[in-house]
C-alpha positions as CSV (number, residue, x, y, z in Angstrom):
1,M,2.8,55.8,-26.7
2,I,3.8,59.1,-28.1
3,T,5.3,61.4,-25.6
4,N,6.6,65.0,-25.7
5,N,8.7,66.6,-22.9
6,Y,6.8,69.8,-23.3
7,I,3.5,68.1,-22.6
8,E,4.8,66.2,-19.6
9,G,3.4,68.2,-16.6
10,K,1.0,70.1,-18.9
11,E,-1.6,67.4,-18.8
12,S,-3.0,68.7,-15.6
13,E,-3.2,72.2,-17.1
14,S,-5.9,73.6,-19.3
15,I,-6.6,76.9,-20.9
16,Q,-10.0,78.5,-21.2
17,L,-10.4,80.6,-24.3
18,S,-12.3,83.9,-24.2
19,N,-15.3,82.1,-25.7
20,G,-15.4,79.6,-22.8
21,I,-13.9,76.7,-24.7
22,D,-11.4,74.6,-22.6
23,V,-8.1,73.5,-24.3
24,H,-6.3,70.5,-22.8
25,W,-3.0,68.8,-23.5
26,H,-2.7,65.0,-23.6
27,S,0.4,62.8,-24.0
28,S,-1.6,60.1,-25.8
29,L,-4.8,59.9,-27.8
30,T,-6.0,57.2,-25.4
31,N,-6.0,59.9,-22.7
32,V,-8.4,62.1,-24.6
33,P,-11.9,61.8,-23.3
34,Y,-14.6,60.5,-25.7
35,G,-17.0,63.0,-26.8
36,F,-17.2,66.0,-29.1
37,N,-13.6,67.0,-29.9
38,Y,-11.5,69.0,-32.3
39,F,-8.2,67.5,-33.2
40,I,-5.4,69.8,-34.6
41,A,-2.1,68.4,-36.0
42,H,0.6,70.4,-37.7
43,E,3.4,68.3,-39.1
44,F,2.5,65.7,-36.4
45,F,2.8,62.7,-38.6
46,D,6.3,63.6,-39.7
47,V,7.7,62.8,-36.2
48,L,6.3,59.3,-36.0
49,P,8.5,56.2,-36.7
50,I,8.4,54.7,-40.2
51,H,9.4,51.5,-41.9
52,Q,11.2,51.9,-45.3
53,F,11.5,49.2,-47.9
54,I,13.3,48.8,-51.2
55,D,12.7,46.2,-54.0
56,I,15.9,44.4,-54.7
57,G,14.4,42.7,-57.8
58,K,11.8,40.1,-58.6
59,N,9.5,41.7,-56.1
60,E,11.8,40.8,-53.2
61,W,11.8,43.5,-50.6
62,R,14.3,44.5,-47.9
63,E,13.8,46.9,-45.0
64,I,16.1,49.9,-44.6
65,F,17.5,50.5,-41.1
66,V,19.7,53.2,-39.6
67,D,23.0,52.1,-38.3
68,I,26.2,53.7,-36.9
69,E,29.3,53.9,-39.1
70,T,31.9,52.4,-36.8
71,E,34.9,54.6,-37.7
72,T,33.2,58.0,-38.1
73,K,30.4,57.4,-35.6
74,S,28.0,58.9,-38.1
75,L,24.6,57.5,-39.1
76,K,24.1,55.5,-42.2
77,F,21.4,53.5,-44.0
78,V,21.7,49.7,-44.2
79,K,19.6,47.2,-46.1
80,S,18.5,44.1,-44.2
81,P,20.2,41.0,-45.6
82,N,16.9,39.0,-45.5
83,P,13.2,39.8,-45.5
84,T,12.0,41.1,-42.1
85,P,8.6,40.5,-40.6
86,A,7.6,44.1,-41.5
87,S,8.7,43.7,-45.1
88,L,6.7,40.5,-45.5
89,A,3.6,42.0,-43.9
90,Y,3.5,45.5,-45.6
91,T,4.7,44.6,-49.1
92,Q,1.7,42.2,-49.4
93,L,-0.5,45.3,-49.3
94,L,1.4,47.2,-52.0
95,G,0.3,47.3,-55.6
96,G,2.8,46.9,-58.5
97,G,5.2,49.5,-60.0
98,Y,7.0,50.6,-56.9
99,K,10.8,50.3,-56.2
100,E,10.7,51.7,-52.7
101,F,8.1,52.8,-50.2
102,E,7.6,53.7,-46.6
103,V,4.8,53.2,-44.1
104,C,4.0,54.7,-40.7
105,P,1.9,52.1,-38.7
106,D,1.5,54.4,-35.7
107,G,0.2,57.1,-38.1
108,L,-2.3,54.7,-39.6
109,L,-3.6,53.7,-36.2
110,I,-3.9,57.3,-35.0
111,I,-5.7,58.7,-38.0
112,E,-8.1,55.7,-37.8
113,E,-8.9,56.5,-34.2
114,V,-9.3,60.2,-34.8
115,S,-11.6,59.4,-37.8
116,R,-13.7,57.0,-35.7
117,R,-14.0,59.5,-32.8
118,V,-15.1,62.3,-35.1
119,K,-17.6,60.1,-36.9
120,T,-19.1,58.7,-33.7
121,N,-18.9,61.7,-31.4
122,G,-18.9,64.7,-33.8
123,G,-16.3,67.4,-33.9
124,G,-13.6,67.7,-36.5
125,A,-9.9,67.3,-37.4
126,L,-7.6,69.8,-39.0
127,I,-4.4,68.1,-40.1
128,A,-1.8,70.2,-41.9
129,D,1.3,68.6,-43.6
130,Y,3.4,70.0,-46.4
131,G,4.4,68.0,-49.4
132,D,4.6,67.7,-53.1
133,V,2.0,66.4,-55.5
134,E,4.6,64.1,-57.0
135,I,5.7,60.9,-55.3
136,K,9.2,61.4,-53.8
137,D,11.9,58.9,-53.0
138,F,12.4,58.1,-49.3
139,T,11.6,61.2,-47.2
140,F,13.6,60.2,-44.1
141,R,17.2,61.5,-44.1
142,V,20.1,60.6,-41.9
143,T,22.5,63.5,-41.2
């Protein structure tokens, strides 16, 4: 479940706009009532967890994790020594020509559910995210 400290305690609140439309906060998509809805997301998918993978050659993939540098206590990227369950599952879906990629399973599930709800119940979704036209290297950074 996706939570947000700001939303904690706001779920019981609602705002009524001047045109009579009620606006509600929900900590999870599963808490949003079925029916005609508008979903608005701005940079929402950027905060969801991702899996990153790198091809180490011969189409053999390793997952990239974040670890702690023992001496400096800073964060660093580490490559899994062996294939992980995620690398075995997700790389099967990937076409050729990639050396690295990332996937957001939660994002895929959320957008699928939003799409299903809009198609079934009407409404709409406005999703804004900034990015380039070109495919970039890994977008997650450790600082």
